[in-house]
C-alpha positions in Angstrom: 82.5 106.6 101.9 80.8 103.7 104.0 77.1 103.2 103.3 75.1 104.1 106.5 73.0 101.4 106.0 75.8 98.5 106.0 76.6 97.9 109.7 78.1 95.3 112.2 75.3 92.5 111.5 76.2 93.2 107.9 79.0 92.5 107.2 79.6 89.4 110.1 76.8 87.8 107.8 78.5 88.0 104.6 80.5 84.6 103.1 83.8 85.9 104.4 86.5 83.1 102.7 88.3 81.5 106.5 92.0 80.1 105.2 93.5 77.6 107.3 96.3 75.1 107.1 99.0 73.7 109.1 102.2 75.6 109.4 105.3 73.2 110.0 107.5 76.3 110.4 105.4 77.7 113.2 103.8 73.9 114.2 100.9 75.6 114.5 97.3 76.2 112.3 97.6 79.8 110.6 94.9 81.3 109.3 93.4 84.4 107.5 90.3 85.9 106.1 91.2 86.1 101.9 89.0 89.5 101.8 90.8 91.5 104.1 94.6 92.5 103.9 97.5 91.6 106.1 95.7 89.9 108.3 96.7 86.5 110.6 96.5 84.7 113.4 97.4 81.3 114.5 95.9 78.3 116.8 96.9 74.9 117.9 93.2 74.2 116.8 90.9 75.0 113.9 88.8 75.4 116.1 91.0 78.2 117.5 91.9 79.8 114.8 88.6 80.4 113.3 87.3 81.5 116.2 90.4 84.0 116.4 89.3 85.3 113.0 85.8 85.9 113.9 86.9 88.4 116.5 89.5 90.1 114.0 86.9 90.5 112.1 85.0 92.2 114.2 87.1 94.0 115.8 88.5 95.2 111.9 84.6 95.8 111.2 84.1 98.2 114.3 87.1 100.3 113.6 86.6 100.4 109.9 83.3 101.5 110.5 83.8 104.4 113.2 86.6 106.0 111.1 84.5 105.4 108.1 87.1 103.1 106.2 85.6 101.4 103.3 85.6 97.3 104.3 86.1 94.8 101.5 83.2 92.4 100.4 83.4 88.7 99.6 82.8 88.2 95.7 79.2 88.1 95.0 78.1 84.9 92.4 75.6 87.2 90.8 78.1 89.5 90.0 79.4 86.9 87.2 77.2 85.7 83.8 79.9 82.2 83.1 82.1 83.8 80.3 85.4 84.7 80.6 87.6 85.9 77.3 90.6 83.3 77.2 94.2 84.0 75.6 96.9 81.8 74.8 99.4 81.0 72.2 98.1 79.1 69.4 100.4 76.6 70.3 98.6 75.9 73.3 95.3 76.7 71.5 96.1 73.5 69.1 96.7 71.8 71.8 93.6 72.2 73.1 91.7 71.3 70.4 94.1 68.6 69.9 93.0 67.1 73.3 89.1 67.7 73.3 88.8 66.6 70.4 90.5 63.2 71.4 87.9 63.3 73.9 84.8 64.1 72.0 84.5 67.3 74.2 84.3 70.6 72.6 87.2 73.4 73.5 84.9 75.7 76.1 83.9 71.6 77.7 87.5 70.7 77.9 88.5 73.6 79.7 85.8 73.6 82.2 86.3 70.6 82.9 90.4 71.2 83.3 89.3 74.2 85.6 86.9 71.9 87.5 89.5 69.5 88.2 92.0 72.2 89.3 89.4 74.2 91.3 88.7 71.1 93.1 92.4 70.7 94.2 92.2 73.8 95.9 88.7 74.2 97.1 88.4 77.0 99.4 
């Protein structure tokens, strides 16, 4: 059930994740909103795609509110504590420990740095 206190303005001010990438196949920029299913738009410029996505978000939210459909919200940093339980094979654990030691780091610091580097590569 949709909370009545959450209106169009509330949802439009949330930090949704807009993904815009060039498509060689379609010869245009393609865009979507990560938190919403089955949404995509295209345009000749990133600005066109962003404008299309924002218009689509308005329509999506208005329709969802009118029909009492739950609207997905972006992740909230306050919902996370910074602890992750990570399971791996004993071979990978051994390799991690060995590399961490070579680099003068704890396993946690080594993993955190590796994840940080990967996140830079795939930043949204």
